[in-house]
C-alpha positions in Angstrom: 138.6 64.6 5.6 136.6 61.7 4.1 135.0 58.9 6.1 134.1 55.3 5.4 131.2 53.6 7.2 132.0 50.8 9.6 129.9 48.0 8.1 129.5 46.3 11.6 127.9 49.2 13.4 127.4 52.1 11.0 130.0 54.5 12.6 131.9 56.8 10.6 135.8 56.4 10.6 138.2 58.8 9.2 140.1 57.3 6.1 143.3 58.5 7.7 144.1 57.2 11.2 146.9 58.5 13.5 149.5 55.9 14.1 150.7 56.7 17.7 154.1 54.8 17.5 156.5 57.3 15.9 156.4 60.3 18.2 159.4 62.5 18.3 161.6 61.6 21.2 164.4 63.5 23.1 166.7 61.5 25.3 164.4 58.6 24.9 161.4 60.4 26.1 158.4 61.4 24.0 158.2 65.1 23.2 154.6 65.6 24.6 154.2 69.2 23.5 155.2 68.5 19.9 153.1 65.4 19.8 150.1 67.2 21.1 150.5 69.9 18.5 150.6 67.4 15.7 147.7 65.2 17.1 145.6 68.4 17.6 146.3 69.5 14.0 145.2 66.0 12.9 142.1 66.1 15.1 141.1 69.6 13.7 141.5 68.3 10.1 139.0 65.4 10.9 141.1 62.4 12.0 139.1 60.5 14.6 141.0 57.1 14.8 144.2 57.0 16.9 146.0 53.8 17.1 148.6 52.7 19.7 149.6 49.6 21.8 150.7 48.3 25.1 154.3 47.7 23.9 154.8 51.0 22.2 157.0 52.6 24.9 155.2 55.5 26.5 152.8 56.0 23.5 149.5 55.0 25.4 150.5 57.5 28.0 151.2 60.3 25.4 147.7 59.7 23.7 146.1 59.7 27.1 147.8 63.0 28.0 146.7 64.5 24.7 143.0 63.6 25.2 143.0 65.0 28.7 144.8 68.2 27.8 142.3 69.0 25.0 139.2 67.3 26.6 138.5 65.6 23.3 137.6 62.0 24.4 134.3 62.1 22.5 136.0 62.9 19.3 138.6 60.1 19.5 138.2 56.5 18.6 140.9 54.8 20.6 142.5 51.7 19.3 145.1 49.8 21.4 146.4 46.3 21.7 146.7 43.5 24.1 150.2 41.8 24.1 148.5 38.4 23.6 151.8 36.7 23.2 152.7 37.6 26.8 149.4 36.2 28.3 149.9 33.0 30.2 147.3 33.0 32.9 143.6 34.1 32.6 144.0 37.0 35.2 146.6 38.7 32.9 143.8 39.7 30.4 142.6 42.0 33.0 145.9 43.2 34.3 147.1 44.2 31.0 143.8 45.9 30.0 143.4 47.7 33.2 147.0 49.1 33.0 146.2 50.3 29.5 143.0 52.1 30.6 145.1 53.9 33.4 147.7 54.9 30.8 145.0 56.3 28.4 143.1 57.9 31.3 139.8 56.4 30.1 137.3 53.7 31.1 136.7 52.3 27.7 138.3 51.6 24.2 136.5 51.7 21.0 138.8 49.4 19.1 140.7 46.7 21.0 143.2 44.3 19.1 144.9 41.1 20.0 148.4 42.3 18.9 150.3 40.2 16.3 147.9 37.4 16.3 149.3 35.4 13.4 147.5 32.0 13.4 144.4 30.2 14.5 146.4 28.0 16.9 147.5 31.1 18.8 144.0 32.2 19.1 143.0 28.8 20.4 145.6 29.1 23.0 144.0 32.2 24.2 140.6 30.7 24.0 141.8 28.0 26.4 142.8 30.7 28.9 139.2 32.1 28.9 139.6 35.0 26.2 136.0 34.6 24.8 134.3 34.9 28.2 136.6 37.8 29.0 135.8 39.6 25.8 132.0 39.1 26.2 132.2 40.6 29.7 134.1 43.6 28.6 131.8 44.3 25.7 128.6 43.8 27.8 130.2 46.4 30.3 131.0 48.8 27.5 134.7 48.7 28.4 135.5 47.3 24.9 133.3 48.3 22.0 134.9 46.3 19.2 137.3 43.4 19.3 139.8 42.6 16.5 143.4 41.5 15.8 146.5 42.8 14.0 148.1 40.4 11.7 151.6 39.5 10.2 151.3 36.2 8.4 150.2 34.5 5.2 146.9 34.7 3.4 145.6 31.3 4.4 146.4 31.8 7.9 144.6 35.1 7.8 141.5 33.5 6.3 141.6 30.8 9.1 141.7 33.5 11.7 138.9 35.4 10.2 136.8 32.2 10.2 137.7 31.3 13.8 135.5 34.0 15.4 133.0 36.6 14.9 135.5 39.5 14.9 134.5 43.2 14.6 137.5 44.4 12.6 141.1 43.6 11.7 144.3 45.3 11.0 146.8 44.1 8.2 149.9 45.4 6.5 149.1 46.5 2.9 150.7 48.7 0.3 151.5 48.6 -3.4 154.7 46.7 -2.6 152.9 44.1 -0.5 149.8 43.5 -2.6 150.5 39.8 -2.6 152.5 39.5 0.6 151.2 38.8 4.1 147.3 38.8 4.1 147.5 40.7 0.8 144.8 41.7 -1.5 143.1 38.3 -1.2 143.0 38.7 2.6 141.7 42.2 2.3 138.8 41.2 0.0 137.9 38.2 2.2 137.8 40.2 5.3 135.6 42.8 3.5 133.3 40.1 2.2 132.8 38.9 5.8 131.6 42.5 6.6 134.7 43.5 8.6 136.3 46.9 8.7 140.0 46.6 7.6 142.6 48.9 9.2 145.8 49.3 7.2 149.3 49.5 8.8 152.6 50.2 7.0 151.1 52.0 4.0 154.4 53.4 3.1 156.5 50.5 4.5 157.7 52.5 7.4 158.8 55.3 4.9 160.6 52.9 2.6 158.2 53.9 -0.2 159.0 57.6 0.3 162.7 57.9 1.5 164.4 54.8 0.1 163.0 54.4 -3.5 165.6 53.7 -6.2 166.2 56.5 -8.7 164.4 54.6 -11.5 161.4 54.5 -9.4 161.5 58.3 -8.7 162.0 58.8 -12.4 158.8 56.9 -13.1 156.9 59.2 -10.8 158.4 62.3 -12.4 157.3 61.2 -15.9 153.6 61.5 -14.9 151.7 64.5 -16.0 150.2 64.9 -12.5 152.9 65.8 -10.1 152.6 64.0 -6.7 155.0 63.1 -4.1 155.8 59.4 -3.5 153.8 59.5 -0.2 150.9 60.9 -2.2 151.0 58.1 -4.8 151.4 55.4 -2.2 148.5 56.5 0.0 146.3 56.9 -3.1 146.9 53.5 -4.1 145.6 52.1 -0.9 142.5 54.4 -0.8 141.7 53.3 -4.4 140.6 50.0 -2.8 136.9 50.3 -1.5 137.5 47.4 0.9 139.9 49.7 3.0 138.3 51.5 6.0 141.3 53.3 7.7 144.9 53.9 6.7 147.3 54.4 9.6 150.2 56.9 9.3 152.7 57.4 12.1 152.9 61.2 11.7 155.5 63.2 13.6 155.6 66.5 11.8 152.9 69.1 11.2 153.7 69.3 7.5 153.3 65.6 7.3 150.0 65.8 9.0 148.7 68.4 6.8 149.9 66.7 3.7 148.4 63.3 4.6 145.1 65.0 5.6 145.0 66.8 2.2 145.4 63.4 0.4 142.8 61.9 2.6 140.4 64.6 1.6 141.0 64.0 -2.2 141.6 60.2 -2.7 138.5 58.2 -3.4 137.9 54.6 -4.1 138.2 53.4 -7.7 139.5 56.8 -8.8 142.9 55.9 -10.2 143.1 55.8 -14.0 144.5 52.8 -16.1 147.6 54.9 -16.8 148.0 55.7 -13.1 147.6 52.0 -12.1 150.2 51.0 -14.8 152.6 53.4 -13.1 152.8 51.3 -10.0 153.8 48.3 -12.1 156.7 50.3 -13.5 157.7 51.5 -10.1 157.6 48.0 -8.7 159.8 46.8 -11.6 162.4 49.2 -10.5 162.1 48.2 -6.9 162.2 44.5 -7.6 165.2 44.8 -9.9 167.2 43.6 -6.8 164.8 40.7 -6.0 166.6 37.4 -5.4 163.7 35.0 -5.8 161.0 35.4 -8.4 158.2 34.3 -6.2 154.9 35.7 -7.2 153.2 34.6 -3.9 150.8 32.4 -5.6 151.0 29.8 -2.8 150.7 26.8 -5.0 153.6 25.4 -2.9 151.3 25.4 0.1 150.7 23.7 2.5 154.2 22.5 3.2 154.3 19.1 5.1 156.4 20.8 7.8 154.5 24.0 7.9 157.1 26.3 6.2 155.4 29.5 4.9 157.3 29.5 1.8 155.7 32.7 0.1 156.3 34.8 3.2 159.9 33.4 3.6 160.7 34.5 0.1 158.8 37.8 0.5 160.9 38.9 3.5 164.0 37.5 2.0 163.6 39.5 -1.1 162.6 42.6 1.0 166.0 42.3 2.9 167.7 43.1 -0.4 165.3 45.8 -1.8 164.4 47.1 1.6 166.2 47.6 5.0 167.7 44.4 6.3 166.7 44.9 10.0 163.1 45.7 9.1 163.0 42.5 6.9 164.6 40.5 9.7 162.0 41.7 12.1 159.2 41.0 9.8 160.6 37.6 9.1 160.7 36.8 12.9 157.2 38.1 13.5 155.7 36.3 10.5 157.4 32.9 10.9 158.6 32.5 14.5 156.8 34.6 17.0 153.8 32.2 17.0 152.8 28.9 18.4 153.1 27.0 15.2 156.3 28.1 13.5 156.8 28.4 9.8 160.4 29.4 9.2 162.7 28.2 6.5 164.8 26.2 8.8 162.0 23.7 9.2 162.3 22.5 5.6 163.3 18.8 5.2 164.0 19.1 1.4 161.1 16.7 0.4 160.8 18.6 -2.8 157.0 18.6 -2.9 156.8 22.2 -3.4 159.0 22.2 -6.4 156.8 19.9 -8.3 153.9 22.4 -8.3 155.7 25.8 -8.5 154.6 27.7 -11.6 157.8 29.8 -11.6 160.0 26.5 -11.5 161.9 27.9 -8.5 164.5 25.8 -6.8 162.7 26.2 -3.6 164.8 24.0 -1.4 168.0 25.8 -2.3 166.4 29.2 -1.9 165.0 28.2 1.6 168.6 27.4 2.4 169.5 30.9 1.3 166.7 32.4 3.5 167.9 30.3 6.5 171.5 31.7 6.1 170.1 35.2 5.6 167.9 35.3 8.7 168.4 32.4 11.1 171.7 33.7 12.7 172.7 33.6 16.3 170.4 36.6 17.1 167.5 34.9 15.5 168.2 31.7 17.6 168.2 33.7 20.8 164.9 35.3 20.0 163.4 32.1 18.9 164.3 30.4 22.2 162.7 33.3 24.2 159.7 33.3 22.1 159.3 29.6 22.7 159.0 30.2 26.4 156.1 32.5 25.6 154.1 29.7 24.1 155.0 26.9 26.3 151.4 27.0 27.6 
């Protein structure tokens, strides 16, 4: 296993982290014995960062049971998350956190995240409830070692959040398909410039870059003189970026654990050759053959007078054709609607300002209508109404 240094405190984090969300279940219940075997193998191979969350059903409990069973608390950096979007009263910071400690069977958490914090306005809402004093107290007591946030939103919103507080770390979605989506490469570099460890989620797009690649993309991998699996190629692309601290993988099979740990022991920053980097462009071309809107994510169209996050609307819209629709619908909802200041396509008033500056000459207003028809269905409206109640404070 390789390790990268946390620039904030000098600690060593394994480049591969264990994503504790995809444990094998039977009858809806986590198979604790199987999960223990998989986590123990990862721990023995050098993984020291284990990521979970309050809303991952049963997963905090499973991780806590594992740590107790093997008496390995001093070998594990626990990362878990506050469901900040549910917090409406100051006392709820403590009630959620204390419940998480009970589930995890510990008295402290090394890495604590505000879950799905997608814009600075949402952060200011939490500050109004006393978040900063609460965090200060927990850090002084040692109950929380590092405070950060996980993010699903656009690059500018990410930069605004980074600048809003003296964070200890952050977590973003990043893979070779999303280099210019969400926080993207620009966000990754911005956080790194600020001295923050960056934790990567969805490195293989929930398995999309392994199990759902078009044949043309698989053919491109097969043409390479070095034979690697799609998972191997996908992970190496991320670790090629020196700004990345930890890559999370939701492993639920011993063979998968061993393969990912092997790759993590081999892949280094700036190690891919020019020919190998060119491979990803060809693979992406095959993936993007079904793309509906030729948006490059340049964000020249931003800011929209009504707050529409045009690049991310198009990114998730395209992904709904090249990827799984429900995954894309969920991502669209998280990125545009599960937040205090919404940025969904339905907010467009057709002023046309965006089209005057688009380098790709996209008919943005028409395409936003398509996005709205694709995603803003009755299920979306029910979810949007429910999320509005979350942010009424």
